[in-house]
N, C-alpha and C positions, 0 to 999 in steps of 0.2 A: 441592418444599418451598416453603411460603409465605414471602414476603418483603414488607417494607413500606417505603414512603417516607413521611416524616412531617415536620410542622412543629410546633415547640414555640414557644409564646408566652413570652417571657422577661419578667422583672420590670420591665425598663425599656421594654417595649413593642416590642422588636425580636423578630425571628423567627430560629429556628435550624432548618435543614433537615438531615435525615439519612436513613439507611436502616438496616434491621436485619432479622434473621430472627426475633426475639422482641420484639415491640413492647412488651408489658407490662413485661418485664424491663429493656429499654433505657430506657424512660421513667422507671422506678423508679431506675435508675442515675443518670440525669441529675438527678432530684430529690434524690437522696442525696449529690450532689456527686462522684460517680464517673464522670460522663460527660465530655463534651468540655470543654476549658479554657474555651471561650466560655460554655457554660451555667453552669459553676462561678462565673464572674465576673459573670453576668447573672441570677442566681437571684432569686426562685423561678421555676420553669418549669412550664408546663402544656401538655398535648397539645392542640393547636388543630386539627389536620387530619392525616389519613392516608389512604393508598391501599394496597390489597393487590395483590400480583403473584404470579405462579406461579413466577418465577425471580429470581435475584439480579441478573442483567444488566438486566432491565427496571426493577427497583427502583432500581438505581444510576443508570440513565439518567434516571428521573423525579426523583431527588434532584438531579442536575445541573441539570435544568430548573427545579426549585423554587428552587435557590440563585441562579439568575439572574433571578428575578422581582423586580419592584420591591416596595417595602414595601406600596404601595397594592394591587398585584396579589395579594400574599399575603393581605392583609386581606380582599379581595373573595372570594378562593377559600375562606377559612375561614368567612366569613359565608354564602356560597352553600351550602356543604356542611352547615351547621347548620340550614338551613331544612327543614321537613318536606316 
């Protein structure tokens, strides 16, 4: 089963890291105010970055790594992924 680790860019410029089995539904939940408390209070949110994994364990491990990156490292990661 595919799982995802992701970064959301919040309305105040901060980032939120998470993991999910259904990326589209989870992002929609965050955007509708049904996600984490953090994203509800820092709306609006947009998907800035994601990685796909074959299992939940790897996605959760990557989420942990993303949560511990500095703001600058998260920005760099999102910009690097966006380049063709």
